[in-house]
C-alpha positions, 0 to 999 in steps of 0.5 A: 863569240861563236868559238866561245859558244862552240866550246861551251856546247862541247862541254854540255853536249853529254847532258843535252837532254836535261839542257833541252828540258831546261830550255823548254821549261824556260820558254814555258816560264817566259810565257807565264807572265803574259798568261798571268797578266791576261788572267788578271786583266780578265778577272778584274774586268769581270769583278770590276766592270767599267760603266759604258763598256762592253762586257769582258767576255765580248771584249775578249771574244775574238782572242779566247776559245768559245768555252772560255767566253761562255765561262766568263759570261757565267762568272759575271752573271754569278757575281752580279746575281749574288752567286745564286746561279753559276756558282762553279764558274765563279769558283773557277774565277777565284782559283785561276790566279793561284793556279797560274802562279803555281804553274809559273812557280813549277816551270820556273823551278824546273827550268832552274833545276834542269839547267843547274843539273846540266851546268854542274856536271859540265863544269865538273867534267871540265875541272876533271879534264883540266886537272887530268890534262895538267897532270899529264904535262911535262915537269917543265910546265910545272917548273914554270907555273905557280901552283896557286894560279893553277888551282885558281884556274881549275876552281875559280875560272870554271865557276864563271862558266857554271854561271853561264851554263845555269843562270845565263842560259835561263835568262837568255831563254826565259826573259826574251820570251817574257818580253815578247809575249807581254809586249805582244799581248799589249800590242794585239789589243787595240785598247792598249796598243797606243799606250804601250808604244808610248810607255816603251819609247824611251827604253832603247836609251838603255843600250847606251850605258850597257855598251859603255859599261860592258867594256869596263867589265871585260877589262876588269874581269881579266885583271880580277881573275889574275889577282884571285890567282895571286891570292891562291898562290900566296895562300899555297906558299904560306900554308906549305911553308908554315914552319919557316913562317913561324920559325922566322916570325913572318906572320905579320909580313905574310899577312901584309903581303896577303892584304896587299894582294887582296886589296888590289882586287877590290877596285876591279871587283867594285868596277864590275859591281858598278857596271852590273848594278848601274843598269838597274836604276837606269832601266827603272827610271826610264821605264817609270818615265815611259809610264808617266808619259802614258798616264799624261796621254791617257788623261787627254783621251777617254779613260780606259777600262779598269782591266785595260789600265791594270793590264798596261801597268802590270805589263810595263812593270813585269817587263823591267826584271827581264830587261835588267837581267838581259842587261846584266847578261851581257856583263856576265858573258863578258866575265865568263869569256875573260875567265874561260880564255885562261881555262881553254888556254891551259887545255890547249897547252901541248905536252913538251914530252909527247907520247909516241904515235906507235909505242914500242914495248919496253922490257927493262929487266936485265936490260942495259941503260945507254945514255948516248951523247945527251945534251939538255938545257933549262930554257937557254941555260945549258945543264948537261953536255955530251953525256955518254954513259952505259949502266949494265943490268944489275949494276949500282951506279953512283952519280956524284958531284957538286950541287948543280952539276946535273945529277938529278937532271940526268935522273929526270931524263931517265924518267922522261920528265924531260926529253934531251935537246940532243942525243938519246937514252935507251933501255934494252936498245929502245929509245925512251921517246918511242915508249909510252911514259906510263910503261917506262915509269912502271919499270922504274921505282924512285926513292927521293930525299923528300918523298911525298906521302899523302894524308891517308893511312900507312897501308894506302901510302905503301899500296900506291907502289902497286895498286891492288896489292894484297895485305900480305904483300904490303906487310912483306914490303914493310918488313923488307923496308924495316918499317914493320916494327914502327908501324905496329907500334902505332895505335892503329897499325897500318890503318894509322892516318899519317897527316899531310906529307906524313907530318906525324912521322919522323924523317927516317920513318917517312923514308922507310915508307917510301922504300916500302912503296918502292919494294912493293912496286918491284921495278927492275930499275931503281933511282935513289935521289939522295935518299939518306942525305937529310937523315941523322946517323941512326935513321940513316943506318936503318934506311941504308939497311932497307936500301941495301935490301931493296937494291938486290937484283936491280939496276940502281942509279944512286945520286949521293952527296954523302960519298960514304953511301956509295963506296961500294958502288960498281961504278962511280960517275963524277959530274962537274958543270954538266959534264962527266969528268971521271968514271970508275970504282972508289979505289980507281978514282982515289988513286987518280987524285982528280975531282972525286978525290978532292970531294972525298977529302973535303968530306972526310978531312976530319 
């Protein structure tokens, strides 16, 4: 618990001024019920004096300032004499209860406002920190994680912490003060002390069910958070793959999967509801039992004054809500701890591709790429073995081979999405592990088979290649990528919003925008990962022309299934089952009659 509270304090510390204001107003709000009870008791004693009892100002004389005692005396006389004198004192008597209620409402409002102000900012900071931390983790982390679960951790689990910051902090400050102040008011006065002790003697019994149900809440909360993450995953996969769902008439199947996943969360949710709500009627029954016992006792003794009786009844019932809140508080903290464990676990996840302590500068322009005796595994599965390759500056090197031979993995190692298990990759003689990943990736442009375009304008999607580029530079990049003509045919030109993943564009158009982005980046190294394999012949010609323009004066590594696109490569590297089995030009490899020749004959047999 101490570690949990320490982590919460670290989150809210930047907003501690508002937090402390919330705590201070919470303390004031906690005292207000006692002030209200005391005010009502005094006023009732003045308006409805009990026969054979001392005047109210004498009973409260030792507990109130002299001016207040005098004011009570004047107000009592004014009421007894029909408001013929001391009328102002009687007027104040009438106004005091609304005034106390106004002050109570004001400090309660400020208490909630300041705590919510600090809570939403602390939780937003946590979400941003968690989001940024996840983005900086390696590609291997995302390969092993579910996107829906990560979204759930960022949104759902952090919401539980917001409840702790706001509602729970308010309860833990205000309600104990209310209980202590009200109970102290009753115990300080001899007229109500005995009856108070009798009425609250049964309340410690509440601790028994509280202890029992809190264990159930902790177990159910953890399971519920996992099930909510499962729901997020089902939705993310379904919305992303909606075309497949519709094409195969899977709507009812997916809906049933969603129903089953949602149904599993119902039992855990209802366990939490039962644990939170069962304490309320228990406290009500025990509290009412205590009042009944006090009434029986009062019937055997001399009847108390009206004001004392009102004070007792109001006090006991005003203590119920804080006790209920404190009972729920334990369950809320338990839920928040269960959720926060997953959040802080993600924050503690280390990047498997660490940044160097003392990074070196990388100058990739006119630099050779050397892959030296590299091995790589996905988990325990070997993917690349003993890879040795030198790519000269300005060369076009093609990686070919059957699916699963390791072509894309080799490109991913160049981008340092992963680190090799053995060996090294160097650019200009500098090991990539000695370079900041941001510096490395600034000098590599990528055009993949499926490029991600964002639900934004065409201008913005191209500009992501180099943020801050001018309009002329963006237009020039579009022209180099043979994208300018189709862009200008759009009603809004470069300001056209293309939809999620560029859904309003054709495949060829999406590729040309991705090429325009790479042109704008103007990086010295270019990686083409099957950039034309999914296109029809007409689109492929347009995209290939754009790629030929892009590859000029750049070191290019091209991953290709279609061998027709790499016949003119300076060097063709053939991979088979994670090993380089052949290297050479198209003419050289064709004469050898090896793996490359077989691949070529399979594609061009017709």
